C-alpha positions in Angstrom: 0.0 -0.1 0.0 1.4 3.5 -0.9 2.3 5.4 2.2 1.3 9.1 2.5 1.5 11.3 5.4 0.3 15.0 6.0 2.9 17.2 7.6 1.2 20.6 7.6 1.0 21.0 11.3 4.7 20.2 12.0 6.7 23.4 13.0 10.3 22.3 13.9 13.7 23.9 13.8 14.6 22.0 10.5 17.7 23.6 9.2 20.2 21.6 11.0 18.9 18.2 10.3 21.1 15.7 8.5 20.4 14.7 4.8 18.6 18.0 4.0 19.0 19.9 0.8 18.4 23.5 0.0 16.3 23.6 -3.2 15.6 27.4 -3.0 18.2 29.8 -1.7 17.4 33.3 -0.3 18.2 35.2 -3.5 16.0 32.9 -5.6 13.2 33.0 -2.8 13.2 36.9 -3.1 13.0 36.6 -6.9 10.1 34.1 -6.8 8.1 36.2 -4.3 8.4 39.2 -6.7 7.3 37.1 -9.7 4.3 35.9 -7.8 3.3 39.5 -6.7 3.7 40.7 -10.4 1.4 37.9 -11.5 -1.2 38.9 -8.9 -1.0 42.6 -9.9 -1.4 41.4 -13.5 -4.6 39.7 -12.6 -6.1 41.8 -9.9 -4.9 45.4 -10.8 -5.4 47.5 -7.7 -7.0 44.8 -5.5 -10.1 46.9 -5.0 -12.3 43.7 -5.1 -9.7 41.3 -3.9 -8.7 40.0 -0.5 -5.8 37.7 0.5 -6.5 34.9 3.0 -3.6 33.0 4.6 -4.1 29.5 5.9 -2.8 29.3 9.5 -0.2 29.3 10.4 2.4 28.9 7.6 0.1 30.3 4.9 -0.1 33.3 7.0 3.6 33.7 7.1 3.7 33.4 3.4 1.0 36.0 3.1 2.8 38.4 5.2 5.8 38.2 2.9 3.5 38.6 -0.2 2.0 41.7 1.3 5.2 43.3 2.1 6.3 42.8 -1.4 3.0 44.2 -2.8 3.3 47.3 -0.8 6.8 47.8 -2.2 5.2 47.5 -5.6 2.7 50.4 -4.8 -0.3 48.2 -3.6 -1.2 49.6 -0.1 -4.9 49.0 0.5 -5.0 45.2 0.9 -7.4 43.1 2.9 -5.7 40.2 4.6 -7.4 37.5 6.5 -6.0 34.6 8.7 -7.9 31.4 8.5 -7.8 28.6 10.8 -8.8 25.2 9.4 -8.0 22.9 12.3 -11.5 21.5 13.0 -12.4 21.5 9.4 -9.8 18.9 8.5 -11.2 15.5 7.5 -8.7 13.8 10.0 -8.9 15.9 13.1 -10.9 13.3 15.0 -8.5 10.5 14.2 -5.4 12.4 15.4 -3.5 10.6 18.2 -2.4 13.9 19.8 -4.8 16.8 20.5 -4.7 19.4 17.7 -3.9 23.1 18.7 -5.9 25.7 16.8 -4.6 29.0 15.7 -6.7 32.1 15.8 -8.9 33.0 12.9 -8.8 36.7 12.1 -11.2 37.7 9.3 -12.2 41.3 9.7 -14.2 41.3 6.6 -16.7 39.2 4.6 -15.7 37.6 1.3 -19.1 38.1 -0.2 -18.6 38.8 -3.9 -14.9 39.2 -3.6 -12.1 37.6 -5.5 -10.3 35.7 -2.8 -6.6 34.7 -3.1 -6.1 31.7 -0.8 -2.5 31.3 0.3 -0.6 28.2 1.8 3.0 27.4 1.7 3.1 23.8 0.4 0.4 22.1 -1.5 0.6 18.5 -0.9 -2.5 16.2 -0.7 -5.0 19.0 -1.1 -6.8 18.1 2.1 -5.7 21.4 3.8 -7.1 23.4 0.9 -10.4 21.4 1.0 -10.7 22.3 4.6 -9.9 26.0 4.0 -12.6 26.2 1.4 -15.1 24.8 3.7 -14.0 27.2 6.6 -14.1 30.1 4.1 -17.9 29.5 3.5 -18.5 31.0 7.1 -17.5 34.5 5.7 -19.7 34.6 2.7 -19.9 33.4 -0.9 -16.8 34.7 -2.9 -17.0 35.6 -6.6 -14.0 33.5 -7.0 -11.2 31.7 -5.2 -7.6 31.2 -6.5 -4.9 29.4 -4.8 -1.3 30.7 -4.3 1.4 28.3 -3.0 5.1 28.5 -2.7 5.6 24.9 -3.4 3.4 22.5 -5.4 4.2 18.7 -4.6 2.3 18.0 -7.7 2.5 14.2 -7.7 1.2 13.9 -4.1 -2.3 14.9 -4.6 -5.3 13.1 -3.1 -8.0 15.6 -4.3 -8.5 17.4 -7.6 -7.1 20.8 -6.4 -4.4 22.7 -8.3 -2.7 26.0 -7.6 -3.1 29.1 -9.8 0.1 30.8 -8.7 3.1 28.6 -7.9 6.6 29.3 -6.7 8.1 26.1 -7.6 7.0 22.5 -8.3 8.8 19.6 -6.5 8.7 16.1 -7.4 9.4 14.0 -4.3 8.7 10.6 -2.6 5.7 10.5 -0.3 7.8 10.3 2.8 9.8 13.4 1.8 9.2 16.7 3.6 9.4 20.1 2.2 9.8 23.1 4.6 9.4 26.7 3.5 11.5 28.9 5.9 11.3 32.6 6.4 13.7 35.2 7.7 11.4 36.5 10.3 10.7 33.1 11.9 13.7 30.9 11.0 16.6 33.5 10.3 16.6 32.9 6.5 14.4 32.7 3.5 14.8 29.3 1.9 13.2 26.1 1.0 14.6 22.9 2.3 13.8 19.3 1.2 14.2 16.4 3.7 14.2 12.7 2.7 11.6 11.8 5.5 9.5 13.4 8.1 11.4 15.1 10.8 11.2 13.6 14.3 9.1 15.5 16.8 11.3 14.3 19.8 
């Protein structure tokens, strides 16, 4: 049987682990963020009818980086929400350890707005499925697009695909991809590990 594991909730100091490989350094990271922001501007212009929603917590971290860059490009009036999907996951009742929820901060409705949903790594698609369900609590958006820094395109369980992609990674199911940020980890980079890091 093919083994698959969801790692979205793991937040560990990963950079010092053995057998890791940097697959995007800080310089390329910055260029990729700028490219994604230019693509967003090309599609949404002044963002007057658009809002950005980060999936807690790593999608929020990526969203904050995107917003900083958009402001540098002259887009100041941005609506940004932080969406927790913990209890919308299809596996939250089967977890061995209790799940810890992050705060949802959505100071606006998404009714008739164009929503850019942001998460750092698209893996099985189950996190995004949960996010779409949670988003329904805040209205019926005109459209929803997905921005992700990493698309693990061959590990999907559901028919969910990103609209804006930083990079695509082909890796075995047991591999783990970590997007790291200057603010939280000391450096902007993406690291590939051959297997799930230990929580011990």
